[in-house]
N, C-alpha and C positions, 0 to 999 in steps of 0.2 A: 434537226434529226427527228425522225418519226419514232413514236413509241408504239410497240406492238403489245396488245393485251392477249395473253394466252387464255383461251376459252376451253371449257370442258366439252366433251362430245355432246351431251344433251343440249347445251347452249347453242352449239353449232347447228345441230339438227333442227332445233326450234327456229333458228334464223332462216334456214334454207327452206323448210317446209311451210313456215308461217302459221303452224298450228301447234298448240301445246299438248302434244300426245305423249311426251316423255316426262316421266316423273323420276325422282331419285330412286324410288323403289323399283321401277322398271329398269332403269340403268343398272342397278346393283344385281337384279335378277339376270340380266343379259350377261353381265360379267361372270356370274356364277355358272351360267350355262356354257361359257366358253366362247361367246360370240366375238367375232373379230379376230379369232385366233386360229391356228392350224395352217396347213398348206395343202394344196391340191384337193383331192376328194374329201379330205378331213376338215377343210375350211368351213366355218360357220359364219355367214355374213351377219352384219348388224341389222340390215333391213331385208325384208322379203318383198319382192316386186311381183 
């Protein structure tokens, strides 16, 4: 059987992007801003491209 490690969002983003731009403070600020929540026109994305 395989064991799956559950990772936090900042760990996942670091692995995907390969750069350490995410800190715990930034993650907490984004949570406070409501990023990743809402629906439709009220949705605030985690990342801006």
